[in-house]
N, C-alpha and C positions, 0 to 999 in steps of 0.2 A: 332270571333277567340275563339275556344275551349282551356280549359287549358293544354291539352298535346300540340297542335300547340304554343303557348305560349313560356311553356316552354321551347320545339325544334325550336323557335325561338329565344328564349331568349340564349342559349347553343353555335347557330349558330354563336349570336351577340361576344363573348365572344371570344371562339373562333377564329373569324376573326379579334376579337382587342390583340388579343395572338401575329396571326401569324404579324400582322400593326408593332407593337412594337420589334421581332424578338425573344418572348419567344413562349415554346410552353408550355401546359400545363402539370402538374407532374403527373406522377401515384401514384394513391392513396397509401402510403408504410401502411404496421404493423410492428409495434414493435417487436424483440426479443431479448433475456438476455437469463446470463447463471448467474449462483451461485458457486463457490467453499467453502465446507470448508477441511482447509490443516493443517496437521501437519509441527512445524517448529521445527527442533533441531540443534540450534543458540548456539556455543560457544562466548562467548563474551570477548573481551578486551578494556582496554583502564583505564579511569580514572574521577575522580569526586571531587570537590571540594565544597562542600553546600552553604560555604556564604563566603565572606570576610573575612581571615584574619583565619580560618579555612586550615586543613590539605587535598592534594590533596593523597585521596584514591586510590591510582591503582588497576587493578585488570586485571589479563589474567584468564579467566577458561575457562575450557574443555567442550565438551556435556554431558560425565558424570560428572563431577562436577557442571556445571549447573542442570542437571539433579536430583541430587539429592539434593542442597538450592529450588527448584522448587515450586512455592503453588498453581501457576494457568496458564494457559496461555489458550488463543481464538483467532483468522486467522481464515481469510474468506478474499476471493473479490470476488465482479462482475464486468460485465457488460451487458449493454445494446443498441442498435439501433436502428438505424433505416434509413435506406438507407447507405448516407454515413455519420452522425453524430455516432459517441460515445462516450456514458459516460460510464465513470470506477470508481472505489470503492473499499479499501482494508480498514480492519479494525487492526490493532494488538494489543495484549496483553499481557502480564507476569510480574508477581509478583514474588518475591522467595525470602527469607528470609534465617538467617544464626547465631551463635549462635560460640561463639570466646572467646578472652581476648587479652586485648588490655596490652603492656609491663609494668610492672613485672608480669600479671596474675591474673590481673585483670577480672573477668567474665563481656561479654559487646554481645549486638546484636543488626544486624539491618535489616532491610527490606527495598527494595525498588520496584516500580511499572510504569512500563513505558506500556503508549497506546499512538498507532499513528493511523490519522483517515486520509489517502489521498484520494481525490474526484478532479475527472479533469474529461474536455471532449477536443471534436476535431473535426479532421473527417479521414475515413478509404479511403486508394490507395489502387487501384488496381496494386501487381508489378510486376504480368503474372505467369504462371506458378500456378497455385494455391495458391500465400502465396499473401499476406494484411501489411498494415504498417498502424497503427495509432500512430497519432500525435497529442499529448494530452499537454495540458496546465493544472494546477491548483492549488490547492492547501493542503499541509500536516502540520496536527495539532498535536502535541505532548503537551504529560500530561508525568509531574515524578512528582513522589512523592517516596520518602524516611524517611527510621527512625534509629535513632538511639539512642541506650538507656545500661547507666554503671550507672544501679544500685550500687554498693558499695559508686558511688559519685554523686550518685541524680543525676544527668544528664539524659534527653531527649531533641533530636534537631529533628523534622520533617521540613526539609526543604522541598518544595517543588516549579516546575516553572511549568507555561504551552507559549504555546511559536506558533508562524502559519508560516508556512513558503510558497513563491510560487514555482512549481516544472514547470517544462518542460517537456517530456519524449516521448519514440518513445518503441512501442511496435507490433511485426512485428511475422507472422503465419506464419510457411511453411512446406507442405508435405510431410515428409519421407517416405510414403508409403502406400499401401490399407486403413490401419487403426491407423498410424499412424504419429505422425506431431510432430516438435520442435516449441515450442514461446519462445519466448525471449523479458523483456523486460526490458526497463533501465530509471528510470531520475535523474535530479539533480536540486540542489536548495536552497533557506539559503538567499543566494544574501548578508549578513548582514542583512537584511529586519527579520526576524528571529530570524537562527539560525546563522553563518557566512557560516558553507555550510553543507548538506546534499547530497547523490546521497541513493540508492537502483540497485541494478541489482539481477534479479531475471531469471534461464534458466527451459525447464521441458523439458523433450519428454512424451507425455498424446498417450496414449493409447483408440480409439473407444470400448469403449465394450458393446453400444448398439444403437438406434440410439440417447438417450439425455444421455447419462451415459459418459464419460473419464477419464481416472484413468493418476493417471503424479505422474512421480515422476522428483526433479532436485538440484536444490540449488538457497538458497537466502541468500542477504547480504544487510543491514541494516545497512547505519552510518552517525553518527548527533555530531558535531563539535560547540557545544552551548556556547556562556561565555556572564553574560550582570550582571552588579554590584558585580565581586567578586562573583556570583555563572558557575562555572563551569560542563559542561558536555560532555566529550568525549570520545564517546566507536561504536562500532564497534563489527555487529552481524555477525553470518556466519557460514553455515554453511545447511545440507541438509533435503532436502523436502516432505514429501509422500500427495496428494492430491486426492479429489473426486468432478466432478464437471458435474450438470444436467444443462440441455441446455432445456429454453422454446420457 
C-alpha cells in the first residue's frame, strides 16, 4: 500500500469512527479579533476611607472638574474569537491629583490612581437577524493607590489596595443599518469575594468606516464597592466615550 493510499485509509477509518460515535469532524477555524482604543470622559462620585479610623473623603466631581485634575489616562479593549469561543479583555488606567487646603486653611495635596483589568471568556450565540450574544465569565482585578500630604503637619499617607473580583457578563452586538451597529455590554461581580459589588455598563453606536476600521461613540459606567479592615472604596465613574476599533 502506498503512503497516499495509507493516509486515505486512515482518514476514512477516523471518519467512520466519527459516524459510529455520532461525532462529525469539525472544520478548521481561524482566529479573528479586534482591538479598541478609546477616550472616556468619566465623572466620579463616591467616597474613600483610606484606613480604619481615618475620615471618609466624599467626592462628587463633574467631567470638567475631573479633567482639570487629570494626570493621565489609558483605556483599551480587545476581543478574540474562534468559532463560538470568545475571549475578551479591558484595561482601564486613570490618575489624578489635586492641591487644596484643609480647615482652617492648611495647605494639602492628594493623588489617586486606579487600574482595572478585566479578562473573560465564553460562548457566542446567534440571536438571528445578524445579532450576536456573548455569554462570558471571568475576573476583574483592581489596583488602587492614593497619597495625601500635609507638609505643615509633617503628614504623608500613601494607602493602597489590590483585589480581584469574579464577574459574569453579556455582550450584545446588533446591526442598525448598512454601516451602523449597536453594541451593549453589562457585567456584575464581586459577590463579597474581592469587593462587595462591582458592575459595569457600556453602550456604543458604531460606524464602519472601512473593512477593518470602526468608529464608536457611547456611554460607559463603572462602579465598585470595596471594604476590608477599615479601608473603604465606594465609587461610580460614568460618562461619554469615543473610540476607534481595528479588526484583524
